[in-house]
C-alpha beads as a LAMMPS data file, in Angstrom:
LAMMPS data file: protein, C-alpha beads

141 atoms
140 bonds

1 atom types
1 bond types

-500.0 500.0 xlo xhi
-500.0 500.0 ylo yhi
-500.0 500.0 zlo zhi

Masses

1 110.0

Atoms # bond

1 1 1 -431.859 108.558 364.135
2 1 1 -430.024 109.655 360.993
3 1 1 -427.721 106.990 359.691
4 1 1 -424.014 107.625 359.260
5 1 1 -424.003 106.903 355.484
6 1 1 -426.722 109.522 354.973
7 1 1 -424.686 112.126 356.885
8 1 1 -421.567 111.259 354.854
9 1 1 -423.495 111.503 351.573
10 1 1 -424.963 114.853 352.640
11 1 1 -421.504 116.217 353.526
12 1 1 -420.029 114.835 350.307
13 1 1 -422.715 116.627 348.281
14 1 1 -421.900 120.028 349.791
15 1 1 -418.124 119.708 349.976
16 1 1 -417.317 117.956 346.701
17 1 1 -418.060 120.223 343.735
18 1 1 -417.798 117.442 341.128
19 1 1 -420.273 115.269 343.016
20 1 1 -422.526 118.300 343.535
21 1 1 -422.593 119.017 339.784
22 1 1 -423.164 115.342 338.990
23 1 1 -426.212 115.153 341.285
24 1 1 -427.568 118.479 340.011
25 1 1 -427.269 117.223 336.429
26 1 1 -429.913 114.604 337.249
27 1 1 -432.099 116.440 339.759
28 1 1 -431.884 120.118 338.798
29 1 1 -430.675 120.228 335.200
30 1 1 -430.951 123.505 333.282
31 1 1 -433.416 123.308 330.403
32 1 1 -432.548 126.340 328.287
33 1 1 -430.535 129.520 327.839
34 1 1 -432.608 132.641 328.477
35 1 1 -431.572 136.274 328.834
36 1 1 -433.967 138.906 330.125
37 1 1 -431.400 141.718 330.009
38 1 1 -431.328 142.113 326.232
39 1 1 -434.558 143.095 324.482
40 1 1 -434.023 140.875 321.438
41 1 1 -433.362 137.819 323.624
42 1 1 -436.410 138.115 325.895
43 1 1 -438.541 135.789 323.748
44 1 1 -435.752 133.427 322.706
45 1 1 -434.973 130.230 324.582
46 1 1 -432.099 128.121 323.295
47 1 1 -432.503 124.556 324.603
48 1 1 -429.654 122.890 326.475
49 1 1 -428.694 119.198 326.292
50 1 1 -429.924 117.077 329.158
51 1 1 -427.686 116.787 332.232
52 1 1 -426.450 120.373 331.860
53 1 1 -426.010 122.553 334.959
54 1 1 -425.897 126.375 335.019
55 1 1 -422.666 127.784 336.485
56 1 1 -422.493 131.384 335.259
57 1 1 -423.804 134.666 336.590
58 1 1 -427.563 135.222 336.634
59 1 1 -427.154 138.884 335.687
60 1 1 -425.402 138.333 332.366
61 1 1 -426.219 137.083 328.901
62 1 1 -423.049 135.047 328.423
63 1 1 -423.289 132.160 330.908
64 1 1 -421.463 128.882 331.044
65 1 1 -422.652 125.436 332.020
66 1 1 -421.216 122.124 333.180
67 1 1 -422.426 119.317 330.912
68 1 1 -422.169 115.549 330.791
69 1 1 -422.814 115.161 327.046
70 1 1 -419.982 114.329 324.687
71 1 1 -419.031 116.393 321.628
72 1 1 -420.896 114.139 319.193
73 1 1 -424.135 114.375 321.201
74 1 1 -423.630 118.129 321.593
75 1 1 -423.310 118.597 317.834
76 1 1 -426.304 116.414 316.929
77 1 1 -428.444 118.052 319.637
78 1 1 -427.749 121.565 318.374
79 1 1 -428.059 120.607 314.705
80 1 1 -431.620 119.497 315.469
81 1 1 -432.555 122.326 317.866
82 1 1 -431.094 125.159 315.786
83 1 1 -432.778 123.834 312.649
84 1 1 -436.080 123.929 314.539
85 1 1 -435.458 127.520 315.747
86 1 1 -434.609 128.567 312.187
87 1 1 -437.782 126.960 310.822
88 1 1 -439.786 128.848 313.469
89 1 1 -438.167 132.111 312.335
90 1 1 -436.568 132.793 315.729
91 1 1 -433.042 132.765 314.285
92 1 1 -431.766 133.859 310.886
93 1 1 -429.088 131.214 310.346
94 1 1 -426.524 129.033 312.084
95 1 1 -423.291 127.279 311.201
96 1 1 -421.070 124.824 312.972
97 1 1 -417.503 125.841 313.572
98 1 1 -414.240 124.598 315.072
99 1 1 -411.821 126.999 316.637
100 1 1 -408.490 126.695 318.374
101 1 1 -407.942 128.818 321.451
102 1 1 -404.702 130.303 322.785
103 1 1 -403.838 126.979 324.489
104 1 1 -404.290 125.130 321.174
105 1 1 -407.417 123.430 322.466
106 1 1 -410.001 122.735 319.794
107 1 1 -413.514 123.885 320.659
108 1 1 -416.591 122.641 318.823
109 1 1 -419.611 124.861 318.486
110 1 1 -422.111 126.915 316.564
111 1 1 -422.509 130.538 315.612
112 1 1 -426.164 131.583 315.527
113 1 1 -427.239 134.734 313.697
114 1 1 -430.373 136.467 314.945
115 1 1 -432.724 138.409 312.628
116 1 1 -431.175 141.671 313.928
117 1 1 -427.667 140.607 312.869
118 1 1 -426.516 139.936 316.438
119 1 1 -424.852 136.599 317.088
120 1 1 -424.824 133.946 319.771
121 1 1 -421.845 131.609 319.989
122 1 1 -422.425 128.201 321.582
123 1 1 -419.230 126.214 322.215
124 1 1 -418.251 123.127 324.129
125 1 1 -414.818 122.296 325.467
126 1 1 -413.242 120.329 328.298
127 1 1 -411.454 121.709 331.345
128 1 1 -409.957 119.314 333.890
129 1 1 -412.176 116.488 332.699
130 1 1 -415.417 118.470 332.900
131 1 1 -417.463 119.357 329.846
132 1 1 -418.242 123.054 329.554
133 1 1 -420.802 124.800 327.372
134 1 1 -420.193 128.520 326.931
135 1 1 -422.808 130.792 325.369
136 1 1 -421.733 134.253 324.269
137 1 1 -424.168 136.885 322.996
138 1 1 -422.731 139.652 320.800
139 1 1 -424.934 142.578 319.836
140 1 1 -424.674 143.848 316.264
141 1 1 -423.186 147.305 315.857

Bonds

1 1 1 2
2 1 2 3
3 1 3 4
4 1 4 5
5 1 5 6
6 1 6 7
7 1 7 8
8 1 8 9
9 1 9 10
10 1 10 11
11 1 11 12
12 1 12 13
13 1 13 14
14 1 14 15
15 1 15 16
16 1 16 17
17 1 17 18
18 1 18 19
19 1 19 20
20 1 20 21
21 1 21 22
22 1 22 23
23 1 23 24
24 1 24 25
25 1 25 26
26 1 26 27
27 1 27 28
28 1 28 29
29 1 29 30
30 1 30 31
31 1 31 32
32 1 32 33
33 1 33 34
34 1 34 35
35 1 35 36
36 1 36 37
37 1 37 38
38 1 38 39
39 1 39 40
40 1 40 41
41 1 41 42
42 1 42 43
43 1 43 44
44 1 44 45
45 1 45 46
46 1 46 47
47 1 47 48
48 1 48 49
49 1 49 50
50 1 50 51
51 1 51 52
52 1 52 53
53 1 53 54
54 1 54 55
55 1 55 56
56 1 56 57
57 1 57 58
58 1 58 59
59 1 59 60
60 1 60 61
61 1 61 62
62 1 62 63
63 1 63 64
64 1 64 65
65 1 65 66
66 1 66 67
67 1 67 68
68 1 68 69
69 1 69 70
70 1 70 71
71 1 71 72
72 1 72 73
73 1 73 74
74 1 74 75
75 1 75 76
76 1 76 77
77 1 77 78
78 1 78 79
79 1 79 80
80 1 80 81
81 1 81 82
82 1 82 83
83 1 83 84
84 1 84 85
85 1 85 86
86 1 86 87
87 1 87 88
88 1 88 89
89 1 89 90
90 1 90 91
91 1 91 92
92 1 92 93
93 1 93 94
94 1 94 95
95 1 95 96
96 1 96 97
97 1 97 98
98 1 98 99
99 1 99 100
100 1 100 101
101 1 101 102
102 1 102 103
103 1 103 104
104 1 104 105
105 1 105 106
106 1 106 107
107 1 107 108
108 1 108 109
109 1 109 110
110 1 110 111
111 1 111 112
112 1 112 113
113 1 113 114
114 1 114 115
115 1 115 116
116 1 116 117
117 1 117 118
118 1 118 119
119 1 119 120
120 1 120 121
121 1 121 122
122 1 122 123
123 1 123 124
124 1 124 125
125 1 125 126
126 1 126 127
127 1 127 128
128 1 128 129
129 1 129 130
130 1 130 131
131 1 131 132
132 1 132 133
133 1 133 134
134 1 134 135
135 1 135 136
136 1 136 137
137 1 137 138
138 1 138 139
139 1 139 140
140 1 140 141
């Protein structure tokens, strides 16, 4: 016989989005950003911090993720990972950047330049207490 606490936990997982994301961040965390729809991105994987969960569309190259890392850990993680990608010759350069959006919220992130001149923006910000990582690919003209 299935116990009542197990049924409640099961229902809580499916009906509470925050709890669902929290559990997924441990059990089914996303490991890296990949995009198969753009030729220049097919062989590029940008690592994601641990406890990060994919939330965007599978058919696009600009997804977003829920994350449980703070801004300091985000910055140190990407400083290390982007330096490694640059040393491997997979990216041309990167720089950290702060920007203020239309709601005067400060976002922390990085702009990555690919050898082709295209860019990938990786930013973190907070919405309703949840950490978000947004990755935006912009093809060079």
